[in-house]
C-alpha positions in Angstrom: 35.2 10.8 78.9 34.1 12.7 75.8 36.9 15.2 75.2 35.5 18.6 74.4 37.4 20.7 71.9 35.9 24.2 71.5 38.7 26.2 70.0 40.5 28.7 72.4 38.7 27.6 75.5 36.9 24.4 76.6 35.1 25.9 79.6 33.6 29.3 80.3 32.6 31.4 83.2 28.9 30.9 83.9 28.7 34.5 85.0 29.2 35.6 81.4 25.8 34.2 80.5 24.2 37.2 82.0 26.0 39.5 79.6 24.3 37.7 76.6 20.8 38.4 77.6 19.3 40.3 80.6 17.8 37.9 83.1 14.3 38.9 84.2 13.2 38.5 87.8 12.3 34.9 88.5 8.7 34.0 88.4 7.0 33.4 91.8 7.0 29.7 92.3 3.8 27.7 93.2 3.3 26.1 96.6 5.0 22.9 95.5 8.3 24.6 96.0 11.7 24.3 94.3 12.0 21.6 91.7 15.8 21.5 91.8 17.3 21.0 95.3 19.5 23.9 96.4 22.5 21.6 96.5 21.9 20.6 92.9 21.7 24.2 91.7 24.8 25.3 93.6 26.7 22.3 92.3 25.7 23.1 88.7 26.8 26.6 89.1 30.3 25.4 89.9 30.5 22.9 87.0 32.6 23.6 84.0 31.3 22.9 80.5 33.4 19.7 80.4 31.8 18.6 83.7 28.3 19.1 82.2 29.3 17.3 79.0 30.4 14.4 81.1 27.1 14.3 82.9 25.2 14.4 79.7 27.3 11.6 78.2 26.8 9.5 81.3 23.0 9.7 80.7 23.2 8.5 77.1 22.7 4.9 76.1 19.1 4.2 75.3 18.2 1.8 72.5 17.5 4.7 70.2 20.9 6.2 71.0 23.1 3.2 70.8 23.4 3.3 67.0 24.4 7.0 67.0 26.9 6.4 69.8 28.7 3.2 68.6 28.2 2.6 64.9 31.2 3.5 62.8 31.0 6.7 60.7 31.9 5.9 57.1 31.0 9.2 55.4 31.3 12.7 56.8 30.9 15.8 54.6 29.8 19.4 54.9 26.1 19.6 54.4 24.5 22.2 52.2 20.8 22.7 51.5 18.7 25.3 49.7 18.0 26.7 53.1 21.3 26.2 55.0 21.4 26.6 58.8 23.5 29.2 60.4 25.6 26.6 62.2 28.1 24.2 60.5 26.4 20.9 59.8 27.9 17.7 58.5 26.1 14.9 56.7 26.9 11.5 58.2 26.4 8.0 57.0 26.9 5.2 59.5 28.3 1.8 58.7 24.8 0.2 58.9 23.5 2.7 56.3 21.6 5.0 58.7 22.0 8.7 58.1 22.6 11.5 60.6 23.8 15.1 61.0 26.7 16.3 63.1 26.9 19.8 64.5 30.3 20.5 66.2 30.8 22.9 69.1 33.4 24.7 67.0 30.9 25.2 64.1 28.3 27.3 66.0 27.8 30.8 64.6 28.7 32.9 67.6 26.9 36.1 66.6 23.7 34.2 65.9 23.9 32.3 69.2 24.4 35.6 71.0 21.4 37.1 69.1 19.3 34.3 70.6 20.8 34.9 74.0 23.0 31.9 74.3 26.7 31.2 74.7 27.7 29.2 71.6 28.9 26.2 73.7 25.3 25.7 74.9 23.8 25.2 71.4 24.9 21.5 71.0 23.9 20.8 74.6 20.4 22.1 73.8 20.2 19.8 70.7 20.9 16.8 73.0 18.8 18.1 75.8 15.7 18.4 73.7 15.9 14.8 72.7 16.6 13.6 76.2 13.5 15.4 77.4 11.4 14.0 74.6 12.7 10.5 75.4 11.8 10.9 79.0 8.4 12.5 78.4 7.2 9.4 76.5 6.4 8.0 73.0 4.2 10.9 71.9 7.3 13.1 72.0 10.1 10.6 71.3 8.4 9.7 68.0 8.5 13.3 66.7 12.0 14.4 68.0 15.1 13.1 66.3 17.3 11.0 68.7 20.5 13.0 69.4 23.7 12.3 71.3 27.0 14.0 72.0 29.7 12.3 69.9 33.1 13.3 68.7 34.4 12.6 65.1 38.1 13.1 64.4 38.5 15.2 67.5 35.4 17.4 66.9 32.8 16.9 69.6 29.3 17.9 68.8 25.6 16.9 68.6 24.9 13.9 66.3 21.2 13.7 65.4 19.4 11.0 63.4 18.1 12.2 60.1 14.4 13.1 59.9 13.1 12.3 56.5 10.6 14.3 54.6 9.8 17.7 53.3 10.1 21.1 55.0 7.8 24.1 54.3 4.5 22.3 54.3 1.5 22.6 56.5 0.2 19.1 55.8 1.0 17.8 59.3 -1.6 20.2 60.6 -4.4 18.5 58.8 -3.0 15.0 58.4 -1.7 14.4 61.9 -3.2 17.1 64.1 -2.5 15.2 67.3 1.2 15.1 66.6 1.1 18.8 65.6 -0.5 19.6 69.0 2.2 17.5 70.7 4.8 19.5 68.9 3.2 22.7 70.2 3.3 21.4 73.7 6.9 20.3 73.4 8.1 23.6 71.8 6.3 25.6 74.6 7.9 23.5 77.3 11.5 23.8 75.9 11.1 27.4 74.9 11.9 26.7 71.3 12.9 30.0 69.7 13.2 29.1 66.1 10.5 26.6 65.0 9.9 28.0 61.5 8.6 25.8 58.7 12.1 24.7 57.7 12.8 23.3 61.1 10.6 20.2 60.8 10.1 17.5 58.3 7.0 15.9 57.0 7.0 12.4 55.4 3.6 12.1 53.8 3.9 8.4 52.9 4.7 7.4 56.5 2.5 10.2 57.9 5.5 11.1 60.1 6.2 14.5 61.6 9.8 15.1 62.6 11.1 18.0 64.6 14.7 19.2 64.0 17.1 21.9 65.1 16.8 22.5 68.8 20.0 24.5 69.4 18.1 27.8 70.0 15.8 26.6 72.8 15.7 26.5 76.6 15.3 30.2 76.6 14.8 32.5 79.6 12.3 35.3 79.9 13.0 38.2 77.6 15.1 36.3 75.1 14.5 36.6 71.3 12.0 34.4 69.5 12.0 34.1 65.7 9.1 31.8 65.0 7.1 29.1 66.8 5.0 27.5 64.1 3.1 24.8 66.0 2.5 27.0 69.1 1.0 29.7 67.0 -1.2 27.2 65.2 -2.5 25.6 68.3 -3.4 29.0 69.8 -5.0 30.1 66.6 -7.3 27.1 66.9 -8.1 28.0 70.5 -6.7 24.6 71.5 -4.1 25.9 74.0 -5.7 24.1 76.9 -3.7 21.1 78.2 -5.0 17.6 77.8 -4.8 15.2 80.7 -1.7 13.4 79.3 0.1 16.7 79.0 -0.7 17.7 82.5 0.6 14.4 83.8 3.8 14.8 81.7 4.4 18.1 83.4 3.8 16.7 86.9 6.2 13.8 86.2 8.8 16.3 85.1 8.5 18.4 88.2 8.3 15.4 90.5 11.5 13.9 89.1 13.5 16.4 91.2 16.2 16.8 88.5 13.9 17.5 85.5 14.4 14.0 84.0 18.2 14.5 84.2 18.3 17.9 82.4 18.8 19.7 85.7 22.2 18.0 85.8 23.6 19.4 82.6 21.7 22.5 81.5 22.9 25.8 82.8 21.3 26.5 86.2 19.2 29.5 84.9 18.0 27.3 82.0 17.0 24.5 84.3 15.1 27.0 86.6 13.4 28.5 83.6 12.3 25.1 82.4 10.8 24.3 85.8 9.1 27.7 85.9 7.5 27.0 82.5 6.2 23.6 83.6 4.8 25.2 86.8 3.1 28.0 84.8 1.7 25.6 82.2 0.2 23.5 85.0 -1.1 26.6 86.8 -2.9 27.8 83.7 -3.7 24.4 82.3 -2.4 25.8 79.0 0.6 25.9 76.7 2.4 29.2 76.8 2.0 31.8 74.1 4.6 32.4 71.4 7.7 34.0 73.0 6.4 33.5 76.6 9.5 32.0 78.2 
């Protein structure tokens, strides 16, 4: 079991989530009915944070995750950049030379998390959840989202993400790899990414690789705050919001999986329901959602 150390409390009352952001009335669901069986939703509502951490940890273990999970950490230091994130981040070097970043549960900036409408304990869960969804959606998304696992280092549990190499603050991906930029827009719309500004992706021009980072403020519910959504806004501006066939099939696969590709077993119940509602609405409209439409 991955022991969770989150300061003064390791679990929290799910009822408190409603005090962080007002929950809008649930959208009417299409005729295909509930995605999450009622028994699953009621079980989730009773699960502690540790229970959900254990569920997420049990799902980890893909080829992309094995290195992050099992390779010895040989360097661990506070990370600082010209544009530092609001949450504590640690630069990690693994024994095989690969690099990563660790974001502990205890390092989440509580006021910022609450501003985005989240309990701070959910932020590392979202980091991992975004990768798990990308992994299950297929190569088009797994290739642009950094692999991420829950892992503890010296008693500090948190999200450990593989490093995405490249530069921030450039619009080159929009012209060099427009298909991947469109995939990023689809993904950000689906996960309700609230903070995809130009510093929250990396562009490696030599490898022509787009890498999405920082998914802690995602899986939003209706009415929650959005800062920026770079790729969603770009795709709408080009009048390319319509879903392609592969995107429609990805949404159908997600909804038909009954547990949202496993995310329905560790996200908060209201987050899982909002994810399902977005997928339904995107299929109904055959379009990605607009910026801030959660």
